[in-house]
C-alpha distance (Angstrom), angle and dihedral (degrees) to the residues before:
residue distance angle dihedral
M1 . . .
S2 3.77 . .
S3 3.77 125.1 .
L4 3.83 89.1 -110.3
Q5 3.80 90.7 58.1
V6 3.80 90.9 48.5
A7 3.80 90.6 49.7
I8 3.82 91.0 50.7
A9 3.80 91.4 47.7
V10 3.81 91.8 50.5
D11 3.80 91.3 46.6
N12 3.80 90.6 50.6
M13 3.80 91.0 49.0
L14 3.81 91.7 51.2
A15 3.81 91.9 47.1
H16 3.80 90.9 49.4
T17 3.80 91.6 50.5
R18 3.81 91.1 48.6
L19 3.81 91.1 49.9
Q20 3.79 90.7 50.2
H21 3.81 90.7 53.7
L22 3.80 91.7 47.4
N23 3.79 90.9 49.5
E24 3.80 91.6 50.7
N25 3.80 89.7 49.7
F26 3.82 92.1 49.6
Q27 3.79 91.4 48.3
E28 3.82 90.0 52.0
Q29 3.80 91.0 49.2
K30 3.80 90.4 48.5
R31 3.81 91.6 52.6
Y32 3.81 90.1 49.0
L33 3.80 93.2 50.0
L34 3.80 92.7 46.3
R35 3.81 89.6 52.4
Q36 3.81 89.5 51.4
V37 3.80 91.0 52.5
E38 3.80 92.3 46.2
D39 3.81 91.6 50.2
R40 3.79 90.3 55.1
N41 3.79 92.3 53.8
Y42 3.80 95.8 61.5
P43 3.81 114.5 102.4
D44 3.82 91.5 -131.2
N45 3.79 88.9 66.3
F46 3.78 94.2 49.4
F47 3.78 115.9 105.9
S48 3.75 119.5 -159.1
P49 3.80 117.9 177.9
V50 3.77 117.0 -131.6
R51 3.81 111.7 -116.8
K52 3.78 120.3 -144.2
Protein backbone atom coordinates (compact mmCIF):
# COMPACT_ATOMS: atom_id res chain seq x y z
CA MET A 1 0.00 0.00 0.00
CA SER A 2 1.44 3.34 -0.99
CA SER A 3 1.67 6.35 1.27
CA LEU A 4 -1.01 8.07 -0.86
CA GLN A 5 -3.43 5.23 -0.17
CA VAL A 6 -2.67 5.40 3.55
CA ALA A 7 -3.24 9.16 3.53
CA ILE A 8 -6.59 8.72 1.77
CA ALA A 9 -7.62 5.99 4.21
CA VAL A 10 -6.73 8.17 7.21
CA ASP A 11 -8.56 11.14 5.70
CA ASN A 12 -11.64 8.99 5.11
CA MET A 13 -11.50 7.70 8.68
CA LEU A 14 -11.29 11.24 10.08
CA ALA A 15 -14.16 12.42 7.87
CA HIS A 16 -16.28 9.45 8.94
CA THR A 17 -15.61 10.18 12.62
CA ARG A 18 -16.48 13.86 12.13
CA LEU A 19 -19.73 12.93 10.37
CA GLN A 20 -20.65 10.57 13.20
CA HIS A 21 -20.19 13.37 15.74
CA LEU A 22 -22.24 15.78 13.63
CA ASN A 23 -25.00 13.21 13.27
CA GLU A 24 -25.09 12.63 17.03
CA ASN A 25 -25.28 16.39 17.59
CA PHE A 26 -28.13 16.76 15.07
CA GLN A 27 -30.02 13.88 16.65
CA GLU A 28 -29.68 15.52 20.08
CA GLN A 29 -30.91 18.84 18.68
CA LYS A 30 -33.84 17.08 17.02
CA ARG A 31 -34.86 15.43 20.30
CA TYR A 32 -34.64 18.80 22.07
CA LEU A 33 -36.78 20.54 19.45
CA LEU A 34 -39.36 17.76 19.45
CA ARG A 35 -39.64 18.05 23.23
CA GLN A 36 -40.18 21.80 22.87
CA VAL A 37 -43.00 21.22 20.39
CA GLU A 38 -44.57 18.53 22.57
CA ASP A 39 -44.46 20.80 25.63
CA ARG A 40 -46.39 23.47 23.74
CA ASN A 41 -49.17 21.05 22.85
CA TYR A 42 -50.19 20.31 26.43
CA PRO A 43 -53.35 22.11 27.58
CA ASP A 44 -51.63 23.28 30.79
CA ASN A 45 -49.33 25.43 28.68
CA PHE A 46 -52.15 26.98 26.70
CA PHE A 47 -52.99 30.57 27.56
CA SER A 48 -56.37 31.94 26.65
CA PRO A 49 -57.16 35.51 27.66
CA VAL A 50 -60.47 36.11 29.38
CA ARG A 51 -62.74 38.37 27.33
CA LYS A 52 -65.01 40.86 29.05
